[in-house]
N, C-alpha and C positions, 0 to 999 in steps of 0.2 A: 779479618778472616782471609785465609789463603785459598784462592781458587785455582791454584796451579795444577791441581789434579783434575782430570776430566771427570772423575767420579763425583767431585764436589760442584762442578759447574752446572747451574740450572739450565743454561742453553748450550747446545752444541753447534758446531759449525754447519751441520747439515740441516739445522732448523728444528731439531727435535727438542723436547722440553722434559727436564727431570728424568731423563733416561727412557722416555717413551719411544716406541719404535716409529710412530707416525709423526711427520712434521707438524708443527703447531698450526700452520695455515689449513691443513687438512682437517684437523680436529675442530677448529673454530668454524670452518666452512660446513662441516657436517651438522654441527649444532644449529647453525643459521638455517640450513635447509629444513631441519626437523621443525623448527619454530614456524617457518613459512608454511609448511605443509599442514601443521596444526591449525594455523589461522585460516588457510584455504578450506580445510575440512569444516571449520565452524561456519564459514559463509555458505558452503554447500548445504549443511544441515539446517541452518536457520534462515538462510536467504538474506536479502537486503531490502530496505524500504522500496516499495514499488509506487512511484508517483508518475502517472502518465504525463503530467505537466509540472513544470518547476514550481509553479505557484499553488499547487494543490497542497492541502494541509494533511491529507491522509497519510498515516504512517504504519499501515499494516505490513506484515512480512511475508515473503514468498519463499518456498523451498525450491521452486523450479523443478519439482518432481515430474516424472514422465507421465504422459497422458495421451489418449487418442481422441477424447471428446470431453465436453464440459462435465459429463456425468462422472468422470474419473477424478475430478477435483473436489476437495472438501475443505470446509472451514473448521479450524481447530484452535487450540491454545486456550488458556484459562479465560481470556477476554475476547475470544473470537478474532484474534489478530493474525492468525497464521493461515495462509492458503497453501495447501499441500496436496499431493497425490494420495488417493486412498490406498495405494499399494505401499506407501511408506509407513503405514501404521500410525498409531497415535503419537502426536508431537507434544511433549511436556514443556511447559513454560512456567515462569513465575506468575503470580496472580495480582500484579498491580494493574489498575485500570487507567487508561488514558483516553480522553475524548477523541483523539485522532485515530483510535482503533475502530471507530464506528463506521463500517463500510457503507451501510445504508445511508447514513447522514451525508457522507462525502461522495456517494454515487459510484462505488467500486463493487465489482463482482469477482468472485473467485472462479476463473474460467481457464480453459485450455487454449493457449496461444503458442503456435509453432511447436506443438507436442510437449509443452511444459506448463505446469499449473502455476498461475500467477494472478495477482490482482490486476484487473484492467478496468479503466474508467468507463462508465456508461456513456454512450453517445446516442443522440437522437437526431436524425437528419443531418449528421455531420457535425453537430454541436455537442461538446462535452458537457456533462452535468454541472461541473463547477463554473463553467462559463455562463450557462443558463441562470444559475443561481446568482451570479454577480449582476447580470442584467436585471433580474427581478428585484434585487436589493436596491437598485438605483431607479426603479420605476414607481408608478403610482401604487403598485401592489404593496410595497413596503411603507409607503407614505400613509396608506389608509388602513393597513392591518399588519399582522405579523406572519412571516413566512414559516411554515412548518417543515419538518424534515421529510415528510411523506411526499413522494413525487413519482411520476410515471411518464412514459413516452408514448405519444400517439404516432406510430410510424407512418400512418396514412397521411396525416396532415403535417407531419414533421414538426410537431410542437411538444414542448415540455409542459406538463401540468403539475403545478406545485400547490399543495393544499394551503389555504389561507385562513388564518385565524381572524375573521372579520364578521361581526354579528350583523345579520340582516334577516328579518323574519321571512321564513319560507324559502330561504336561499342557503346554498352551500358553496360559497365562492372559492374560486381557484385562480391562481396567477398563471396565465398562459404565455409562454415564451416561444415565439416563432423562430425556428432555427434558420430559416432562409433570410428573413428580414432583420433579425436581431432585436425585434421589438417585443415588449411585454405589455399585457393588458389584463384586466380582471374579467373573468367569465363568472357571472353571478350564479348560474345554474339554479334558477328559481323554479319552483313548482307551484301550481295552483294559482288562483286569482284572488286579488284583494278587493274587498268590498268596503266602501266608505259610507258610513251612515250619515 
C-alpha cells in the first residue's frame, strides 16, 4: 500500500492521528485523566476499609462524609457495613454478608472524627478493643470458658468487661481486662448465698 499521500498516512508529523486535529498524546492523556477521576469518585462515594490497627480484621467501609458530631453519622448498607453522613442520603450496596462487617464484634463505632464520618475502633483506658480481646483469649478466661462478642468499657476502672460463656450456679461471669496492667481475670459476679445440706 502506498502511503505517499498525507491523506492516507495514519500518523502525521505533528503527532495527530487519522486526520484528528489534536495530537495523539493529548487524546490519550485526556482518557487517562477521565479514568483516574472516575476511580477517585468511586473512593469518595464508597470509602476505603477503615482499620485502626493493621492487625484488625474489621472490613467496614467509610464514605468520609462531613459531620459536626457523632449524631451526624449513620450506619447503612445492606449488611450494615457503611459508615456515612446522614446528609449523604441512603447508600445502596450489594447484599452479600461477611463476618468482618460486624462492627460490634470487632469493636468499631461509626463516629465523627475530624469532621468526617468514619469507623473508629473502641478504646478503653487507652487500650483498643481488639487488643483486649487478644489478651482475654490467652488468659484463664478462654481456658475455662468461651468469650462472647458482647463487651463494654468501664471508664472509671479502665477495664474491658467481656461476657463469658461459663456455667456457674448463681453467677454471671465476665472476663475483665485491665487496660493499665494488660492482665485478664474472671469476675464471677455471683449473687446470693449457697447453703450446703
